[in-house]
Structure formats: C-alpha cells, structure tokens
C-alpha positions as CSV (number, residue, x, y, z in Angstrom):
1,M,11.6,13.7,-29.3
2,T,9.2,16.6,-29.4
3,R,8.4,18.8,-26.5
4,S,5.0,17.4,-26.1
5,R,6.2,13.8,-26.0
6,Q,8.8,14.7,-23.4
7,R,6.2,16.5,-21.4
8,A,3.8,13.5,-21.7
9,A,6.5,11.2,-20.7
10,A,7.4,13.2,-17.7
11,T,3.6,13.4,-16.7
12,L,3.2,9.5,-17.1
13,G,6.4,9.0,-14.9
14,G,5.1,11.3,-12.2
15,M,1.7,9.8,-12.2
16,R,3.3,6.2,-12.0
17,E,5.4,7.5,-9.0
18,F,2.3,9.0,-7.4
19,L,0.3,5.6,-7.7
20,N,3.3,3.7,-6.5
21,D,3.6,5.8,-3.4
22,W,-0.2,5.4,-2.7
23,W,0.0,1.7,-3.2
24,R,2.9,1.4,-0.7
25,L,1.0,3.5,1.8
26,L,-2.1,1.3,1.4
27,K,0.0,-1.8,2.0
28,L,1.5,-0.3,5.2
29,I,-1.9,0.6,6.5
30,V,-3.5,-2.8,5.7
31,G,-0.4,-4.7,7.2
32,S,-0.5,-2.6,10.4
33,L,-4.2,-3.3,10.9
34,A,-4.0,-7.0,9.8
35,I,-1.2,-8.1,12.3
36,P,-2.9,-7.3,15.6
37,V,-6.2,-8.8,14.1
38,V,-4.4,-12.1,13.2
39,L,-2.7,-12.1,16.6
40,W,-6.1,-11.6,18.4
41,G,-7.7,-14.4,16.5
42,L,-4.8,-16.8,17.3
43,L,-5.2,-16.0,21.0
44,V,-8.9,-16.6,20.9
45,W,-8.4,-19.7,19.0
46,A,-5.9,-21.0,21.5
47,G,-8.3,-20.2,24.4
48,V,-6.2,-17.5,25.9
49,L,-8.7,-14.7,25.3
50,R,-12.5,-15.0,24.9
C-alpha cells in the first residue's frame, strides 16, 4: 500500500469516527429532550396535568 493510500485510509477512518461521535451525541440530546416531553404528554392525556 502506498503512503497516499495509507493516509487516505487513516483520514477516512478518522472522519467516520468523528461522524459516529456526533451521531451518538445527537441521539443523546434528542433522547434527553424527548423523555420529559413524552412523560408530560402522558400526564396531560391522563388528566393529571392541564
């Protein structure tokens, strides 16, 4: 494998890891916001809250 191919493979691996980290962070943020909203909706639907 040539040096340029090795460098390209390392760059693609780093980019994939970077995107994977951002995807995991996005899921964490959306999940942490969605859980209280769903609970609030269930309590409103059940008549506990207005």
